[in-house]
N, CA, C and O of each residue as an XYZ file, in Angstrom:
1004
protein
N     112.030    229.617      7.881
C     111.741    228.682      8.972
C     110.480    227.888      8.648
O     109.490    228.464      8.197
N     110.502    226.573      8.870
C     109.331    225.731      8.640
C     108.753    225.307      9.985
O     109.471    224.785     10.838
N     107.456    225.530     10.173
C     106.778    225.136     11.394
C     106.506    223.635     11.358
O     106.398    223.042     10.284
N     106.397    223.031     12.530
C     106.100    221.595     12.577
C     104.631    221.302     12.303
O     104.306    220.431     11.496
N     103.747    222.026     12.973
C     102.327    221.745     12.750
C     101.451    222.944     13.101
O     101.793    223.789     13.928
N     100.307    222.969     12.429
C      99.257    223.948     12.699
C      97.999    223.185     13.094
O      97.641    222.196     12.454
N      97.338    223.638     14.136
C      96.069    223.059     14.577
C      94.936    223.980     14.117
O      94.971    225.190     14.342
N      93.928    223.383     13.467
C      92.805    224.178     12.946
C      91.488    223.659     13.524
O      90.971    222.649     13.046
N      90.936    224.323     14.536
C      89.616    223.935     15.049
C      88.517    224.372     14.071
O      88.543    225.491     13.559
N      87.558    223.481     13.819
C      86.444    223.793     12.921
C      85.139    223.434     13.614
O      85.111    222.628     14.544
N      84.053    224.050     13.141
C      82.749    223.837     13.772
C      81.693    223.490     12.731
O      81.678    224.053     11.637
N      80.813    222.563     13.080
C      79.662    222.207     12.248
C      78.512    223.139     12.601
O      78.097    223.216     13.758
N      78.000    223.846     11.599
C      76.909    224.804     11.818
C      75.838    224.601     10.748
O      76.070    223.931      9.742
N      74.669    225.185     10.978
C      73.639    225.191      9.937
C      74.186    225.959      8.740
O      74.753    227.041      8.893
N      74.013    225.395      7.555
C      74.567    225.992      6.341
C      74.105    227.440      6.179
O      72.952    227.775      6.450
N      75.031    228.287      5.732
C      74.743    229.723      5.643
C      73.594    230.041      4.685
O      72.969    231.095      4.801
N      73.312    229.144      3.743
C      72.252    229.394      2.763
C      70.876    228.948      3.255
O      69.875    229.181      2.577
N      70.815    228.312      4.422
C      69.550    227.804      4.956
C      68.881    228.868      5.810
O      69.533    229.524      6.622
N      67.571    229.039      5.623
C      66.811    229.958      6.464
C      66.524    229.268      7.791
O      65.851    228.238      7.829
N      67.030    229.832      8.865
C      66.861    229.229     10.188
C      65.419    229.421     10.656
O      64.876    230.524     10.591
N      64.811    228.338     11.126
C      63.427    228.392     11.612
C      63.373    227.953     13.070
O      64.139    227.100     13.518
N      62.439    228.566     13.793
C      62.238    228.242     15.205
C      60.947    227.446     15.335
O      59.886    227.867     14.873
N      61.063    226.276     15.979
C      59.900    225.412     16.185
C      59.834    224.991     17.644
O      60.788    224.428     18.180
N      58.703    225.266     18.283
C      58.534    224.865     19.675
C      59.549    225.455     20.622
O      59.963    224.803     21.580
N      59.953    226.684     20.364
C      60.917    227.349     21.244
C      62.355    226.917     21.041
O      63.236    227.282     21.820
N      62.598    226.123     19.972
C      63.954    225.673     19.666
C      64.251    225.860     18.184
O      63.338    225.905     17.359
N      65.536    225.969     17.854
C      65.937    226.075     16.447
C      65.796    224.706     15.790
O      66.243    223.698     16.337
N      65.175    224.677     14.621
C      65.036    223.440     13.859
C      66.394    223.074     13.271
O      66.888    223.751     12.370
N      66.990    222.010     13.778
C      68.330    221.602     13.323
C      68.269    220.480     12.280
O      69.306    219.989     11.835
N      67.065    220.079     11.895
C      66.913    219.016     10.899
C      67.025    219.600      9.486
O      66.135    219.442      8.651
N      68.147    220.277      9.253
C      68.402    220.949      7.977
C      69.860    220.696      7.578
O      70.608    220.048      8.310
N      70.248    221.208      6.426
C      71.616    221.012      5.955
C      72.619    221.738      6.856
O      72.418    222.893      7.230
N      73.700    221.032      7.194
C      74.794    221.608      7.962
C      76.070    221.605      7.121
O      76.195    220.836      6.168
N      77.000    222.460      7.478
C      78.286    222.511      6.787
C      79.324    223.109      7.732
O      79.008    223.454      8.871
N      80.560    223.229      7.257
C      81.611    223.836      8.070
C      81.383    225.338      8.183
O      81.015    225.997      7.211
N      81.605    225.863      9.368
C      81.530    227.311      9.571
C      82.413    228.018      8.539
O      83.595    227.692      8.431
N      81.871    228.980      7.774
C      82.643    229.610      6.692
C      83.973    230.213      7.132
O      84.950    230.132      6.387
N      84.038    230.805      8.300
C      85.296    231.385      8.768
C      86.328    230.293      9.071
O      87.532    230.513      8.940
N      85.841    229.118      9.477
C      86.755    227.996      9.705
C      87.260    227.415      8.387
O      88.393    226.940      8.314
N      86.427    227.448      7.344
C      86.891    227.040      6.007
C      88.093    227.888      5.582
O      89.058    227.380      5.010
N      88.013    229.182      5.873
C      89.114    230.094      5.547
C      90.368    229.705      6.340
O      91.483    229.774      5.822
N      90.176    229.297      7.591
C      91.308    228.878      8.428
C      91.959    227.613      7.866
O      93.185    227.519      7.808
N      91.140    226.642      7.452
C      91.687    225.416      6.865
C      92.456    225.742      5.587
O      93.564    225.247      5.383
N      91.872    226.567      4.737
C      92.515    226.950      3.481
C      93.872    227.602      3.739
O      94.848    227.300      3.052
N      93.934    228.492      4.723
C      95.192    229.183      5.014
C      96.255    228.199      5.497
O      97.411    228.271      5.078
N      95.861    227.285      6.375
C      96.816    226.312      6.891
C      97.338    225.408      5.770
O      98.530    225.105      5.717
N      96.434    224.976      4.868
C      96.845    224.106      3.762
C      97.766    224.862      2.807
O      98.740    224.295      2.313
N      97.469    226.128      2.545
C      98.347    226.928      1.681
C      99.734    227.067      2.296
O     100.739    227.024      1.586
N      99.788    227.232      3.608
C     101.086    227.355      4.270
C     101.873    226.050      4.170
O     103.095    226.074      4.020
N     101.181    224.910      4.252
C     101.886    223.639      4.082
C     102.347    223.464      2.636
O     103.456    222.990      2.389
N     101.500    223.846      1.686
C     101.878    223.751      0.277
C     103.059    224.663     -0.038
O     103.846    224.378     -0.940
N     103.180    225.766      0.709
C     104.302    226.683      0.528
C     105.522    226.315      1.356
O     106.452    227.112      1.480
N     105.527    225.098      1.929
C     106.664    224.584      2.718
C     106.898    225.389      3.991
O     108.002    225.383      4.536
N     105.862    226.082      4.467
C     105.996    226.863      5.694
C     105.619    226.061      6.934
O     105.935    226.454      8.056
N     104.943    224.938      6.725
C     104.554    224.066      7.827
C     104.556    222.627      7.316
O     104.291    222.374      6.141
N     104.860    221.685      8.219
C     104.968    220.281      7.811
C     103.639    219.531      7.908
O     103.384    218.628      7.112
N     102.791    219.894      8.873
C     101.572    219.118      9.099
C     100.430    220.031      9.504
O     100.617    220.985     10.259
N      99.228    219.722      8.987
C      98.003    220.447      9.343
C      97.052    219.466     10.011
O      96.706    218.437      9.431
N      96.628    219.787     11.235
C      95.704    218.938     11.987
C      94.390    219.694     12.166
O      94.379    220.803     12.701
N      93.288    219.099     11.721
C      91.966    219.679     11.950
C      91.350    219.033     13.192
O      91.591    217.857     13.466
N      90.566    219.791     13.932
C      89.866    219.229     15.085
C      88.482    219.841     15.192
O      88.239    220.944     14.701
N      87.581    219.121     15.835
C      86.249    219.669     16.070
C      85.731    219.170     17.397
O      86.168    218.136     17.901
N      84.794    219.916     17.961
C      84.087    219.538     19.184
C      82.615    219.428     18.824
O      82.013    220.402     18.372
N      82.028    218.246     19.021
C      80.630    218.104     18.668
C      80.187    216.654     18.620
O      80.980    215.751     18.888
N      78.921    216.424     18.280
C      78.379    215.062     18.235
C      78.941    214.257     17.066
O      79.787    214.739     16.314
N      78.460    213.032     16.928
C      78.956    212.125     15.894
C      78.875    212.738     14.503
O      79.766    212.530     13.679
N      77.809    213.494     14.235
C      77.622    214.096     12.913
C      78.730    215.080     12.553
O      78.935    215.379     11.377
N      79.442    215.581     13.553
C      80.524    216.538     13.289
C      81.680    215.907     12.530
O      82.535    216.610     11.992
N      81.704    214.571     12.489
C      82.748    213.884     11.737
C      82.709    214.285     10.259
O      83.744    214.312      9.595
N      81.504    214.599      9.743
C      81.371    215.049      8.350
C      82.186    216.322      8.118
O      82.824    216.486      7.078
N      82.153    217.209      9.095
C      82.893    218.462      8.983
C      84.396    218.202      8.951
O      85.128    218.845      8.198
N      84.847    217.262      9.767
C      86.269    216.898      9.750
C      86.669    216.292      8.412
O      87.754    216.567      7.901
N      85.792    215.468      7.846
C      86.090    214.872      6.535
C      86.224    215.963      5.468
O      87.037    215.841      4.552
N      85.434    217.014      5.589
C      85.557    218.135      4.649
C      86.924    218.795      4.784
O      87.575    219.102      3.785
N      87.359    219.014      6.036
C      88.682    219.610      6.268
C      89.793    218.714      5.719
O      90.767    219.207      5.151
N      89.647    217.410      5.890
C      90.635    216.468      5.365
C      90.640    216.472      3.836
O      91.697    216.377      3.212
N      89.449    216.583      3.238
C      89.356    216.639      1.773
C      89.954    217.925      1.221
O      90.436    217.949      0.089
N      89.925    219.002      2.018
C      90.524    220.266      1.598
C      92.048    220.212      1.683
O      92.738    221.023      1.064
N      92.576    219.241      2.463
C      94.027    219.114      2.509
C      94.643    218.905      3.873
O      95.858    218.730      3.970
N      93.836    218.917      4.948
C      94.400    218.634      6.272
C      94.960    217.215      6.294
O      94.438    216.329      5.617
N      96.012    216.999      7.064
C      96.699    215.704      7.075
C      96.018    214.669      7.955
O      95.939    213.496      7.589
N      95.531    215.092      9.103
C      94.804    214.199      9.997
C      93.861    215.031     10.853
O      93.869    216.261     10.792
N      93.046    214.342     11.656
C      92.009    215.074     12.386
C      91.808    214.505     13.787
O      92.187    213.372     14.081
N      91.204    215.322     14.636
C      90.874    214.937     16.010
C      89.429    215.313     16.271
O      89.027    216.454     16.045
N      88.645    214.351     16.748
C      87.231    214.587     17.050
C      87.016    214.462     18.552
O      87.168    213.382     19.123
N      86.661    215.573     19.186
C      86.272    215.547     20.595
C      84.756    215.391     20.606
O      84.017    216.349     20.382
N      84.308    214.166     20.869
C      82.884    213.849     20.699
C      82.087    214.203     21.957
O      82.462    213.849     23.074
N      80.980    214.911     21.741
C      80.083    215.291     22.827
C      78.690    214.735     22.531
O      78.374    214.463     21.373
N      77.854    214.562     23.555
C      76.510    214.023     23.331
C      75.674    214.940     22.425
O      75.803    216.163     22.481
N      74.832    214.345     21.607
C      73.942    215.097     20.728
C      73.066    216.027     21.562
O      72.507    215.616     22.579
N      72.950    217.279     21.127
C      72.088    218.246     21.810
C      72.745    218.977     22.961
O      72.125    219.858     23.557
N      73.984    218.637     23.293
C      74.684    219.318     24.391
C      75.147    220.697     23.933
O      75.793    220.830     22.893
N      74.815    221.712     24.711
C      75.227    223.081     24.382
C      76.611    223.342     24.977
O      76.786    223.340     26.195
N      77.586    223.564     24.101
C      78.965    223.788     24.541
C      79.277    225.276     24.430
O      79.150    225.861     23.354
N      79.679    225.881     25.525
C      79.964    227.314     25.554
C      81.381    227.593     25.039
O      82.240    226.713     25.085
N      81.626    228.815     24.548
C      82.961    229.149     24.012
C      84.110    228.856     24.964
O      85.165    228.396     24.528
N      83.929    229.114     26.258
C      85.013    228.859     27.216
C      85.312    227.367     27.302
O      86.473    226.971     27.401
N      84.272    226.540     27.264
C      84.481    225.090     27.304
C      85.194    224.609     26.043
O      86.076    223.754     26.109
N      84.807    225.165     24.892
C      85.473    224.826     23.633
C      86.947    225.220     23.702
O      87.822    224.460     23.289
N      87.210    226.421     24.231
C      88.594    226.887     24.345
C      89.411    225.963     25.246
O      90.584    225.712     24.971
N      88.808    225.461     26.310
C      89.521    224.548     27.212
C      89.816    223.215     26.527
O      90.873    222.622     26.743
N      88.879    222.745     25.699
C      89.094    221.493     24.966
C      90.193    221.664     23.912
O      91.027    220.778     23.727
N      90.185    222.808     23.227
C      91.248    223.069     22.244
C      92.594    223.182     22.945
O      93.605    222.693     22.440
N      92.606    223.829     24.114
C      93.860    223.934     24.878
C      94.404    222.544     25.200
O      95.603    222.300     25.068
N      93.519    221.625     25.627
C      93.952    220.278     25.977
C      94.559    219.558     24.769
O      95.564    218.856     24.890
N      93.933    219.743     23.604
C      94.463    219.126     22.386
C      95.791    219.779     22.000
O      96.732    219.095     21.596
N      95.860    221.104     22.127
C      97.097    221.821     21.787
C      98.249    221.382     22.678
O      99.387    221.287     22.219
N      97.965    221.115     23.943
C      99.022    220.668     24.853
C      99.503    219.266     24.488
O     100.653    218.919     24.757
N      98.635    218.456     23.877
C      99.035    217.120     23.422
C      99.831    217.184     22.119
O     100.845    216.503     21.966
N      99.357    218.016     21.177
C      99.919    218.021     19.822
C     101.088    218.985     19.649
O     101.880    218.835     18.719
N     101.202    219.973     20.537
C     102.303    220.947     20.495
C     102.411    221.699     19.153
O     103.496    221.755     18.574
N     101.308    222.276     18.653
C     101.416    223.085     17.429
C     102.068    224.433     17.740
O     101.976    224.935     18.860
N     102.726    225.008     16.738
C     103.262    226.361     16.913
C     102.188    227.422     16.669
O     102.266    228.538     17.183
N     101.170    227.041     15.861
C     100.113    227.987     15.506
C      98.762    227.286     15.582
O      98.619    226.145     15.142
N      97.782    227.973     16.138
C      96.383    227.537     16.057
C      95.640    228.592     15.241
O      95.625    229.771     15.595
N      95.025    228.153     14.148
C      94.253    229.065     13.295
C      92.790    228.633     13.334
O      92.476    227.469     13.085
N      91.902    229.564     13.644
C      90.477    229.273     13.667
C      89.695    230.489     13.186
O      90.224    231.599     13.144
N      88.440    230.274     12.826
C      87.602    231.375     12.375
C      87.381    232.394     13.477
O      87.382    232.051     14.659
N      87.192    233.645     13.088
C      87.012    234.697     14.098
C      85.711    234.521     14.882
O      85.593    234.992     16.014
N      84.732    233.838     14.271
C      83.465    233.589     14.943
C      82.732    232.488     14.195
O      83.060    232.167     13.053
N      81.735    231.914     14.856
C      80.856    230.949     14.201
C      79.575    231.670     13.810
O      79.109    232.552     14.532
N      79.004    231.296     12.670
C      77.829    232.029     12.181
C      76.546    231.637     12.896
O      75.494    232.221     12.634
N      76.613    230.639     13.813
C      75.391    230.294     14.542
C      75.208    231.130     15.806
O      74.096    231.571     16.096
N      76.287    231.354     16.563
C      76.134    232.149     17.785
C      76.849    233.501     17.726
O      76.594    234.376     18.553
N      77.758    233.673     16.734
C      78.461    234.952     16.551
C      79.157    235.435     17.826
O      79.243    236.639     18.069
N      79.651    234.505     18.633
C      80.261    234.906     19.911
C      81.597    235.617     19.728
O      81.873    236.598     20.418
N      82.425    235.133     18.808
C      83.753    235.718     18.579
C      84.561    235.775     19.875
O      85.142    236.806     20.217
N      84.586    234.641     20.590
C      85.252    234.591     21.892
C      86.307    233.493     22.001
O      87.273    233.635     22.750
N      86.129    232.401     21.260
C      86.937    231.206     21.493
C      88.431    231.458     21.300
O      89.240    231.055     22.135
N      88.800    232.125     20.200
C      90.217    232.371     19.930
C      90.883    233.186     21.016
O      91.987    232.866     21.457
N      90.209    234.239     21.447
C      90.784    235.106     22.476
C      90.899    234.380     23.819
O      91.893    234.521     24.532
N      89.863    233.600     24.150
C      89.915    232.827     25.401
C      91.031    231.788     25.356
O      91.723    231.565     26.349
N      91.201    231.151     24.192
C      92.256    230.145     24.034
C      93.631    230.760     24.249
O      94.483    230.169     24.913
N      93.848    231.939     23.692
C      95.132    232.624     23.878
C      95.381    232.909     25.356
O      96.500    232.764     25.848
N      94.327    233.315     26.054
C      94.462    233.587     27.482
C      94.760    232.337     28.290
O      95.584    232.366     29.204
N      94.086    231.228     27.952
C      94.292    229.978     28.681
C      95.696    229.417     28.468
O      96.312    228.900     29.400
N      96.201    229.524     27.231
C      97.524    228.996     26.913
C      98.647    229.968     27.262
O      99.801    229.568     27.415
N      98.299    231.249     27.387
C      99.335    232.254     27.614
C     100.119    232.551     26.348
O     101.283    232.946     26.421
N      99.495    232.365     25.180
C     100.139    232.602     23.899
C      99.777    233.977     23.358
O      98.804    234.594     23.793
N     100.575    234.449     22.403
C     100.233    235.685     21.702
C      99.040    235.417     20.793
O      98.703    234.264     20.526
N      98.400    236.488     20.318
C      97.247    236.317     19.443
C      97.182    237.430     18.405
O      97.636    238.551     18.638
N      96.603    237.089     17.246
C      96.355    238.069     16.183
C      94.965    237.771     15.643
O      94.765    236.775     14.948
N      94.015    238.623     15.957
C      92.624    238.376     15.579
C      92.270    239.088     14.272
O      92.937    240.042     13.870
N      91.207    238.607     13.616
C      90.662    239.209     12.392
C      91.724    239.336     11.293
O      91.874    240.387     10.670
N      92.458    238.232     11.072
C      93.587    238.267     10.136
C      93.125    238.438      8.690
O      92.204    237.764      8.228
N      93.787    239.356      7.995
C      93.538    239.629      6.578
C      94.678    239.091      5.715
O      94.482    238.796      4.536
N      95.880    238.963      6.310
C      97.050    238.451      5.607
C      98.017    237.902      6.644
O      98.185    238.492      7.711
N      98.664    236.761      6.331
C      99.592    236.113      7.256
C     100.893    235.797      6.529
O     100.877    235.262      5.420
N     102.019    236.130      7.157
C     103.327    235.824      6.573
C     104.253    235.323      7.671
O     104.277    235.868      8.774
N     105.021    234.273      7.359
C     106.002    233.741      8.303
C     107.284    234.547      8.178
O     107.811    234.730      7.081
N     107.784    235.032      9.323
C     109.021    235.819      9.331
C     109.914    235.303     10.446
O     109.871    235.806     11.569
N     110.742    234.276     10.125
C     111.613    233.692     11.132
C     110.811    232.983     12.202
O     109.995    232.112     11.898
N     111.038    233.351     13.456
C     110.300    232.730     14.553
C     109.079    233.562     14.937
O     108.574    233.456     16.055
N     108.612    234.384     14.010
C     107.434    235.223     14.247
C     106.497    235.143     13.042
O     106.890    234.703     11.962
N     105.259    235.576     13.248
C     104.309    235.744     12.155
C     103.974    237.223     12.032
O     103.750    237.904     13.032
N     103.942    237.710     10.804
C     103.478    239.073     10.550
C     102.041    238.979     10.050
O     101.762    238.279      9.076
N     101.143    239.673     10.709
C      99.715    239.557     10.405
C      99.115    240.933     10.155
O      99.250    241.846     10.970
N      98.452    241.062      9.013
C      97.619    242.244      8.769
C      96.229    241.922      9.295
O      95.612    240.948      8.864
N      95.730    242.732     10.222
C      94.417    242.459     10.806
C      93.451    243.600     10.503
O      93.832    244.769     10.453
N      92.207    243.230     10.306
C      91.181    244.212      9.968
C      90.698    244.922     11.227
O      90.305    244.289     12.207
N      90.738    246.248     11.177
C      90.239    247.082     12.267
C      89.276    248.099     11.663
O      89.166    248.203     10.441
N      88.582    248.847     12.513
C      87.563    249.774     12.020
C      88.131    250.803     11.049
O      87.456    251.211     10.104
N      89.373    251.220     11.282
C      89.949    252.259     10.445
C      90.692    251.755      9.221
O      91.252    252.553      8.470
N      90.707    250.421      9.001
C      91.437    249.873      7.849
C      92.170    248.608      8.227
O      91.549    247.636      8.659
N      93.499    248.604      8.070
C      94.323    247.440      8.398
C      95.406    247.817      9.401
O      95.953    248.919      9.354
N      95.705    246.905     10.298
C      96.771    247.080     11.276
C      97.749    245.915     11.104
O      97.325    244.759     11.082
N      99.035    246.194     10.984
C     100.049    245.151     10.829
C     100.750    244.925     12.160
O     101.275    245.857     12.769
N     100.750    243.660     12.605
C     101.396    243.334     13.872
C     102.321    242.130     13.682
O     102.179    241.373     12.721
N     103.256    241.964     14.597
C     104.163    240.821     14.597
C     103.926    240.041     15.880
O     103.930    240.619     16.967
N     103.718    238.728     15.765
C     103.439    237.904     16.935
C     104.511    236.829     17.095
O     104.944    236.218     16.118
N     104.923    236.612     18.318
C     105.874    235.551     18.617
C     105.167    234.201     18.594
O     103.975    234.106     18.886
N     105.910    233.169     18.247
C     105.379    231.804     18.295
C     105.606    231.215     19.682
O     106.609    231.527     20.324
N     104.684    230.363     20.159
C     103.435    229.944     19.524
C     102.379    231.049     19.593
O     102.445    231.940     20.439
N     101.407    230.970     18.686
C     100.417    232.041     18.604
C      99.049    231.519     18.171
O      98.927    230.427     17.616
N      98.036    232.323     18.436
C      96.656    232.040     18.033
C      96.257    233.066     16.980
O      96.474    234.264     17.165
N      95.677    232.605     15.880
C      95.212    233.513     14.824
C      93.744    233.231     14.544
O      93.345    232.076     14.397
N      92.936    234.293     14.469
C      91.544    234.129     14.034
C      91.392    234.799     12.671
O      91.900    235.898     12.445
N      90.690    234.124     11.773
C      90.641    234.545     10.374
C      89.438    235.426     10.079
O      88.346    235.213     10.606
N      89.659    236.420      9.227
C      88.570    237.272      8.756
C      88.199    236.879      7.330
O      88.850    236.032      6.717
N      87.158    237.496      6.819
C      86.543    237.071      5.558
C      87.460    237.218      4.354
O      87.389    236.408      3.429
N      88.320    238.234      4.342
C      89.108    238.540      3.146
C      90.506    237.921      3.160
O      91.351    238.304      2.351
N      90.763    236.986      4.052
C      92.088    236.357      4.110
C      92.366    235.517      2.862
O      93.475    235.539      2.329
N      91.358    234.779      2.401
C      91.529    233.951      1.207
C      90.172    233.479      0.686
O      89.129    233.775      1.270
N      90.207    232.748     -0.411
C      89.015    232.130     -0.997
C      89.174    230.613     -0.853
O      89.994    230.021     -1.554
N      88.407    229.969      0.044
C      88.580    228.527      0.259
C      88.325    227.711     -1.009
O      87.444    228.036     -1.806
N      89.101    226.661     -1.179
C      88.960    225.772     -2.334
C      87.774    224.829     -2.141
O      87.321    224.595     -1.020
N      87.287    224.297     -3.254
C      86.296    223.231     -3.194
C      87.039    221.896     -3.125
O      88.054    221.705     -3.794
N      86.529    220.993     -2.320
C      87.128    219.664     -2.231
C      86.787    218.872     -3.492
O      85.618    218.763     -3.863
N      87.794    218.326     -4.142
C      87.577    217.537     -5.357
C      87.174    216.108     -4.978
O      87.433    215.655     -3.864
N      86.539    215.411     -5.916
C      86.092    214.040     -5.646
C      87.246    213.118     -5.247
O      87.097    212.358     -4.290
N      88.403    213.152     -5.948
C      89.520    212.292     -5.510
C      89.959    212.588     -4.079
O      90.279    211.672     -3.322
N      89.973    213.864     -3.713
C      90.394    214.226     -2.356
C      89.341    213.836     -1.311
O      89.678    213.511     -0.172
N      88.069    213.872     -1.710
C      87.005    213.423     -0.809
C      87.171    211.927     -0.527
O      86.987    211.479      0.605
N      87.516    211.166     -1.555
C      87.736    209.726     -1.383
C      88.970    209.462     -0.509
O      88.956    208.583      0.353
N      90.037    210.239     -0.746
C      91.256    210.080      0.059
C      91.000    210.419      1.527
O      91.587    209.816      2.425
N      90.109    211.401      1.762
C      89.835    211.847      3.131
C      89.251    210.733      3.985
O      89.436    210.716      5.202
N      88.550    209.809      3.352
C      87.939    208.706      4.097
C      88.984    207.777      4.702
O      88.696    207.043      5.648
N      90.191    207.809      4.157
C      91.251    206.925      4.637
C      92.196    207.624      5.611
O      93.057    206.979      6.209
N      92.042    208.940      5.773
C      92.936    209.673      6.669
C      92.555    209.425      8.133
O      91.406    209.125      8.456
N      93.540    209.558      8.987
C      93.380    209.222     10.400
C      92.548    210.262     11.147
O      92.765    211.466     11.015
N      91.581    209.763     11.942
C      90.796    210.622     12.831
C      90.869    210.036     14.237
O      90.344    208.950     14.482
N      91.513    210.741     15.159
C      91.588    210.311     16.554
C      90.362    210.832     17.297
O      89.916    211.957     17.072
N      89.824    209.992     18.191
C      88.623    210.385     18.936
C      88.920    210.484     20.429
O      89.601    209.635     21.004
N      88.389    211.545     21.039
C      88.473    211.753     22.476
C      87.109    212.189     22.989
O      86.245    212.608     22.219
N      86.935    212.086     24.284
C      85.766    212.681     24.933
C      86.266    213.811     25.832
O      87.449    213.850     26.171
N      85.383    214.725     26.221
C      85.824    215.764     27.167
C      86.421    215.167     28.441
O      87.350    215.734     29.018
N      85.892    214.027     28.878
C      86.435    213.384     30.085
C      87.874    212.927     29.856
O      88.709    213.027     30.755
N      88.166    212.425     28.650
C      89.542    212.021     28.329
C      90.507    213.199     28.477
O      91.661    213.038     28.875
N      90.000    214.378     28.145
C      90.839    215.581     28.171
C      90.724    216.334     29.494
O      91.305    217.404     29.678
N      89.945    215.732     30.421
C      89.773    216.310     31.770
C      89.155    217.712     31.719
O      89.583    218.629     32.420
N      88.138    217.845     30.868
C      87.421    219.123     30.749
C      85.946    218.882     31.075
O      85.310    218.000     30.499
N      85.414    219.672     31.998
C      84.001    219.577     32.382
C      83.177    220.436     31.424
O      83.401    221.642     31.318
N      82.222    219.814     30.725
C      81.393    220.574     29.772
C      80.002    220.857     30.324
O      79.099    221.251     29.585
N      79.835    220.652     31.628
C      78.544    220.967     32.238
C      78.326    222.468     32.145
O      79.145    223.252     32.626
N      77.216    222.867     31.523
C      76.987    224.276     31.220
C      76.544    225.098     32.420
O      75.816    224.611     33.284
N      76.986    226.339     32.465
C      76.540    227.283     33.495
C      75.433    228.185     32.969
O      74.848    228.973     33.712
N      75.154    228.058     31.676
C      74.091    228.844     31.038
C      73.136    227.882     30.344
O      73.566    226.967     29.641
N      71.838    228.091     30.544
C      70.822    227.256     29.907
C      69.928    228.123     29.032
O      69.415    229.148     29.481
N      69.744    227.708     27.779
C      68.838    228.421     26.884
C      67.417    227.962     27.181
O      67.079    226.798     26.966
N      66.589    228.874     27.673
C      65.223    228.535     28.069
C      64.301    228.456     26.852
O      63.552    227.492     26.691
N      64.364    229.466     26.010
C      63.456    229.510     24.861
C      64.033    230.421     23.795
O      64.711    231.404     24.098
N      63.758    230.086     22.552
C      64.172    230.921     21.423
C      62.919    231.356     20.672
O      62.039    230.539     20.403
N      62.837    232.628     20.337
C      61.695    233.155     19.606
C      62.163    233.914     18.382
O      63.197    234.581     18.416
N      61.407    233.816     17.301
C      61.695    234.619     16.122
C      61.307    236.071     16.394
O      60.404    236.319     17.193
N      61.962    237.031     15.754
C      61.569    238.434     15.919
C      60.122    238.632     15.473
O      59.647    237.965     14.554
N      59.441    239.544     16.126
C      58.051    239.826     15.759
C      57.987    240.343     14.317
O      58.825    241.137     13.891
N      56.988    239.882     13.585
C      56.845    240.316     12.202
C      56.444    241.780     12.151
O      55.593    242.234     12.916
N      57.066    242.509     11.240
C      56.785    243.938     11.115
C      55.459    244.153     10.413
O      55.153    243.481      9.428
N      54.676    245.087     10.919
C      53.409    245.416     10.265
C      53.671    246.405      9.137
O      54.731    247.026      9.075
N      52.710    246.542      8.261
C      52.871    247.447      7.122
C      52.939    248.906      7.545
O      52.451    249.272      8.615
N      53.534    249.723      6.719
C      53.635    251.147      7.011
C      52.304    251.883      6.810
O      51.380    251.358      6.189
N      52.223    253.083      7.336
C      51.024    253.908      7.200
C      51.392    255.287      6.689
O      52.443    255.828      7.030
N      50.526    255.844      5.875
C      50.708    257.214      5.417
C      49.891    258.149      6.299
O      48.773    257.832      6.706
N      50.469    259.291      6.578
C      49.765    260.296      7.378
C      49.576    261.555      6.543
O      50.343    261.839      5.624
N      48.542    262.291      6.889
C      48.179    263.456      6.072
C      48.892    264.726      6.505
O      48.971    265.686      5.737
N      49.418    264.741      7.740
C      50.032    265.976      8.218
C      51.082    265.674      9.280
O      51.170    264.558      9.792
N      51.867    266.682      9.595
C      52.878    266.548     10.640
C      52.218    266.325     11.990
O      52.708    265.549     12.811
N      51.108    267.008     12.213
C      50.407    266.863     13.499
C      49.934    265.426     13.699
O      50.016    264.888     14.804
N      49.440    264.809     12.630
C      48.980    263.420     12.722
C      50.171    262.485     12.980
O      50.051    261.520     13.736
N      51.312    262.772     12.354
C      52.515    261.970     12.558
C      52.956    262.028     14.015
O      53.263    261.001     14.620
N      52.986    263.230     14.573
C      53.406    263.394     15.969
C      52.441    262.674     16.898
O      52.862    262.058     17.877
N      51.139    262.749     16.594
C      50.135    262.077     17.422
C      50.340    260.563     17.424
O      50.241    259.921     18.470
N      50.626    259.994     16.254
C      50.816    258.544     16.172
C      52.121    258.105     16.840
O      52.170    257.053     17.478
N      53.169    258.906     16.695
C      54.426    258.577     17.360
C      54.279    258.628     18.882
O      54.913    257.860     19.605
N      53.436    259.543     19.351
C      53.259    259.705     20.793
C      52.292    258.674     21.377
O      52.569    258.088     22.424
N      51.153    258.450     20.702
C      50.094    257.633     21.298
C      50.059    256.188     20.830
O      49.566    255.319     21.550
N      50.585    255.910     19.604
C      50.574    254.532     19.107
C      51.950    253.881     19.247
O      52.078    252.803     19.826
N      52.970    254.543     18.715
C      54.306    253.965     18.795
C      54.948    254.132     20.165
O      55.858    253.388     20.532
N      54.462    255.123     20.920
C      54.977    255.403     22.277
C      56.484    255.686     22.276
O      57.211    255.248     23.167
N      56.936    256.425     21.259
C      58.362    256.748     21.198
C      58.622    258.227     21.541
O      59.775    258.657     21.589
N      57.596    258.970     21.769
C      57.760    260.377     22.161
C      57.180    260.607     23.542
O      57.221    261.727     24.050
């Protein structure tokens, strides 16, 4: 069976190799950004499925400011056929539930059989969007996917659990969140980067999709963890107990 289309939501995040710094109670965002690594895995999986004749079209989408278009171009250079940009004002904090509602609105327009996205974003580590999306759409879900196979009108998914791997079968349409060992994402080649500039990108706003992004949670301040002081040597057990009781206050 060949699916008609897969929708792949991706997120622009601070690059995983960048040391995050806090300035004035806020994260310094004037640094290199890239696609969330788990979303790269999702794009790679969708493109492999299209290359294997298991799906006809791969659509990438993102929610974010104008700069997020770079992330979509990366997905297009990796092999996505077209893209959708839900543009939000710069600096707006979008919560996972709001993102899930925006993806639902796009999914209802595009009618994909499968939505594949990263299990979490490396900036907030919420790991909520995929599960919330499944609940909003009323679709089946397979989280933390390690292996995906098309079996008729179902997908067979090996998912990572604490005790090893669990194999489940999900009816279509379905939501899949990708884990680290699902695949090794390809690098976009220069010819494909050039081709990506000509691929179609549709733009919407949250208002177009009838989704309110007004936040119910406000981040007041961000602080770096306190720097650890150097260790101390003690001469006896009695001295150790005294310091744990009177200095560390843990006894």
